[in-house]
Steps between C-alpha positions, in 0.01 A plus 500: 500500500323565168802688364728218622282239327503705178878516525523122541268437203697747288830333596362153418364615163827676411700190594284265292482728195872581494613143570283347227616771258870442568464121471340537155764759399792284621353188342489676164853632556651165597296251299429690179805730479767270641612706802541240780696706758245514783731575795682782320166644388386501865807704599406757235145502638628586848737771379225669296274474805761672719559776240124561470457518879802732526341742253168474689676574829675803346160626384368458858252224419621325816747569781817290522508377859835397643521126576779308668747430219587154633134392499440633148820347363431152639135521390594607147767230466257234626236608246753491218620153602142366515433622143820341374422170678148488353644544150764233568228269630309542176819428305590181687148359543207418278220755471276277712749479784555877481124551538506271804780717643281809465205315658716403800562867585152543657512213754861582586408866558212391726741274691761776547243758612347251744835398651686831514231772490241306706234570237186287515323364190148358543398163362275673245794705368716187477223312314458782245879509445500123452225529234694776328822296488317192370334704225820672387680167515243334274502794257874561470705202619573252220815294553706450817856411404722503809876555519727567797640842402159624383337391827764679710461818293120481535522464879736799522270702272198419720680600821646827366173602331292436813744683728532799266121537469451471876773761552331730247188503717688511833741780407221724370301463822784508754695787343181683397608544138285487189536244223641774275766600752611140561513422128694822430770413754526126425473497117867600436628209711265253327609632160870482597474132597327414171731722292794291617336156502246545217726465194681202658174323594347568157810378315508185712131427431475606134860449372474852354664831589268791567763753384555332161126467428370678188249764611244591236272802531207277591699327777614836639143632491369200694788526752411865564130409530584217740709733717222760514240240600748364759490833687131440564560131583772572758307787656174302525684198648631704794164680527294180519731327750509813717122548501404132533737211574754275323241217485243726331765607249573136417127431457488796263799353316310179431205705371748654256608150396140411415454826309826447310379153397169647384663792313754263348215296359302797366784727379794268430295188409675278755359148542215485752340181633211402726757445776603867478137612521421276802819610678429870443142461628619326818770765548249784459271329755792482744585867440137602551478307828832643618382855427162435670652345813766772528229770473289332770795462736610860443148622582498298822841636590382856433192448719716366783740793465210747503345341809834504681553863400151598625558318830831679541333832423227436756762421762692817414178704514393374845559750783808442712527667843822683564661534844365855532146385412515233770616753758218743412242221529634400839489865610136526390414183694671642810316828454167320479590301810576816703165652403323193633 
């Protein structure tokens, strides 16, 4: 259990560090250097991730386990579609409404897991998630401009993102594959979807063509850096969801949002108000409570499992009389009776 807990902590730390790093890198690339092609950049991220994992597999860092090709294909396509829909949602909606879309992923994931996977969430867990969502909402949501197409895209993005994250956890456990193996097999299909749709989506949103963009040395350097960091981001995403749950990954995502706001203020001198500070404090309180309640419930579950295992062991260790033993006992009784 101690090694498992160390693995979880390491996965969480890697996810936070890499995600915050890539957000700062991409913000500099898109805001300061004028490279706005987010969907196409994501396809490059996934292709570099696959190439890196392929080299690692060739060097025997992990074993490539065979997975049903239909499952991997559908899973990879669904992941690619969810990324494209999130980017389209950001393009059609205001930043505030996009943040609300990301906030809605947690309650919708809880709803799907409760309905289809029969997973139970205690009232304490739900309260901590509610505090977290309120805090992130206060800190990050500014304006809420609604439009029909943007709302439809946001709903589709929520559904596909929730389902893909639940499938990430379910496939790893049911097929007994590691996060590295699943990412290695699914990354090409995700990249293929975004390779085809990325330039079209980016041109529609930015009115610019990614192939006719002027690439300076600085832009190329930041693109390479972004792709290298993305390997860690993609790997840690699958690792965290596999070791914990989709809800925990979403909670971690909102921690990243708070950290990005804080780093944006300190490093990039973004505007920061009392509302941001209050929202971040409430969100951190919600995250702390969620972590505390999850730890308590996991300990109780472990104690129950241990007690059940010990009871089963005691039952297995108790002597059971075979048919031959019964016959020998009866013979002894008869022998004693004849002596009397």
